[in-house]
N, C-alpha and C positions, 0 to 999 in steps of 0.2 A: 226811269227804270222800275223795277217791283221790288220787293225784298224776295231772298232768295226761297226757293224752293224748303230747302232745310227749318226756314222758319212758320213753316205748316204743318200743321196738324186733322186738317182739312182739303181734302183737294178739289171739291166746288170751290173753296173761297180761294185758292190759289187759280183757277183757272178761271173767276168771272173777275180775279184781278189782273191776271193779264188777261184778258178780254177788255176792259177799261184801259189798263196803258196804252194797249195796242190801237183803242178808237181816239186815244187824245194825241196819239202822234201817227196817226194815218188816216186813209179814208176804209176804215178796218166794220165790218160786217157778221154780225150771227154767222150770215150765209159763206161768206170766206172762211169765218176762223174751221167750221162746215164741211167745206170745201178742201181746202189747203190738207185736212185731218182725213178725208177719203169718205164721207157720210154723205148720205145725196140726200136726207134731207135738212134742209138749210137753218130749220130751229132746232135741231139738233139736241144741240150742244148747247143753247139754252135750258131746255128742257132736264137735259142735265147737271143743270147751275142748277136750276131752281128748287132739285131734289126731286123729280117726278119720273125720272129714270137713271139710268146706270149705263158706267161703260165697262164694255165685253174685254177680255185678254188681249187679241186683237186690238180693239179700240182704241185701249189706255196706250198700247205701245202710239198707234199710229198720232194722239195728241201729244205725248209729250213727245214726238218726231216735233210735228206742225209747230211746238212752243221752242224749238231747239233746246231743246233738254241732251246733255248727253253724260255720258259716266255716269259717276256717283248722281248725279240728279236724275238725270232717266229712271236709275233702279229705285231709285228715294221714291220719287211718282209713283214708279208702278205699284207698290207697297202702302202709299199712303191709298192711293185707288182700295186695294184692297182691303186695308184698314179700314177705310171709311163706307164699304158693301159690307162685311163678313157679318154674316149670319147669325153665324155661334161667339162666342166668348174666348173660346181658345183657338179660333180663325184671328180673330180678333185681338188678342194676344201674341199670338206668331208674327203678324203683322206686325204689329208696334217694337217689337224686337226685332225684329229685321232692320226696321228702320231706326230705330237707336245702336244698331251694329254698323246699318252703310254711314251714319254720320261720326259713332266713335272710329272708322277706320282710316277713314276719308279725315279725320278732325278738321271736320270746316266750322272754322269762329268768322263770325261776322262780326265787325271793330263798331264799337259806339260811345259815345262818353268820350273818356280821358285818355285811352287807347288810340286811338281817330289821331292824335297827332303821332304816329307813328309815320305820318306819312308826312311829319315836317320837311326831312331830310332824306336821302337817296339812302345816305350811311347805315341808315337801321332795316329797312328791308333787305339792302346787300349783306348784311353783317349776322342777318337774321341765316341768312341762306350759307355764307362763307362759316361763319363761326364751327357749324356740326361738321364740314367736310376738311377741319384741323382739330380735330383732339388734341388735347395738349398745348395749341399753339399760345403765345402770346399776342397781348395786345398791338407787341411790337411788330410779331409776323405776320399778324392780320395787316396792319398796317401796309408794310412790303406789298403784301398778296395785293392791295387796294393800289398801287403804284403810289404808294405818300399823298395820296389825296387827303386823308383827314391822318392827324396824327396821335402816336400814342394813346396818350390820355383820352382823346377826343372817342377813340377805339375804348376805351375804357369803362368811359361816361356813357356812353353808348349800349355797349355788355351790362354796364347795372341797369340802363332801362328795359331796356327788352326782358331780363328776369323780372325784373319789378311788375313790369304790366303783363306778365305770364307770353311772353312770344316766345322765349326760350328757357329750357330750364338747364339750370347748373347738376350734370350727376357727378361732375368730380375736379380738380385743379384744373381751369384753364378748360372742362372739355364741357361740350353743351349737347343737348336735341332740341328739337323744336317742340312745341307744346300742340303745335296744331300745325297741320299739314298744308292747309289752301285757308285762304284769309278773302275777308270778302268784306269790302268798304259800306258802313251804314249808309240808306241811301241822302241822307237828313244833311252826311258833312260832309258828300262830293264837292257841294259847290267852295269850300275854302280849300283846307288841306289837299285834296284829291288835285284839286288844279293848280296850284303850284306842285307838286311832284311832277304832273306830267310837261311842267316846263321846264324845268329840271333836265328830266328823260332826252328830249328833244332836244335837249344844248350836246345833250350824248351822245345821242345821236347823230348829230351832226358830224361832231370830232370823230364819231370813228370812223364815216367813209374814209380820212385819210389814216387814221390810227392802224386800222388793221387790215388784212391783206382779205382776199372778196372768200379764201378759205375759209375764214373765220366769222365772217358777217355776210349778211343778205341783207340787199336792200332792192326793192323794187316798187312800179308804183305806176296811175295808170289815169290820165287826164278824162275825165269823162264829161256827158252831155245828160242830165237826167233831170227828173221831178220830186215831188215829196214823196208820191207813191214810191217809186226807184229807191229815193233813197231809206224807207222807212224798212223796206227788203233788204238792203244792203247792210245796213247798220243790224240788221238779224242775223245775216250771214256772218258778221265778224264776230258776233256775240256770241253766236254757237262752235265758231273757232276758237277763240279766245280761251271756251271750258273745254273744248277738245286741246288745246294746246296744254292746260293746268292738268287733266287727268291723265294726260302722259308726263306729265312732270313730278306728280304726287303718286303714280303708280308703283314706285319703290323709292326706297331709301337711298341715298347716298347719291355723288356728283363730282368732277375735277374744275368744274369754272360756275361760277355767277352769271347767266346771261338777264338779257332785261328784251322785250317784247315789245312790241311797239304797234299797235292798230289804229290806223290814222284816217281819217274820213270828213275834208274841210272843202270849203266854197274861195273857191280862187276870184269868181266875178260876183258883180251884183245880181240879183233876182230880175230875169228879162222880164218885163210884163205883157198881156199881151196885147196883139198889134204890131210889138216890136220886132223888127225880126233879127236872124242872128242864126249862127252854127256853132255847133260845138267842136272844140277837136277831141280826135279821140286817139290814142296810142299809151303805148306801152312800154318802158324802157327797164332792164337790168343791169344793173353796174357792181 
């Protein structure tokens, strides 16, 4: 993974980092980058990243789409290009103001340092969503809404942490609102706390199959035979889908239930070496 586009103030640096990340994880090249972005010249985007050329407005949109940017990220990248290519100070200032406005309106926050402990327990992300939905609710009420998964005392302590770490803002007695609409984990923190969160949520997904009717949950899957290049493309699709889902969820305030979305792709077999024969079973089932 690379840093969020919201952490950049130079579109060429973001594009270069995206290229390097893709190259590390797949057989990616400048030719491929240009092709998926709709450019006929195989080295055009390298020339752009080297500062020897720029992007037109249509070109900016195609590159943003090729990199899987959607919603606020897509809009931010367009302004980032405009900021980087502005000829006049007034235009540059206007583009920068739009960048600030996009980040502020979508309230995206990248978690680093101590705040990454947010991922140590599922109660933190759940209560971050649930507490603003229930203004005036006591910790015991929030505990009941979570079906007693943790005590009122645990809720009270969790709310104190969420407030102290600026995940929630207390506006009145037992009334909370979110400091940021969207959160993103720092890449450096991914290997530890976030892995533990994924394990915890995977267990909840297993229980949800029996606990909730099909009208309240959606499970589907496919068993597929692919190679490394296919894997990289599918990961990119999943990442773009996740961003679109977040964009939908953060587009408006309010809600009446907290949901979890798991996007999972993992191997079921060992890698087949060249010369070995075998076949892949492909199928899709929804239940």
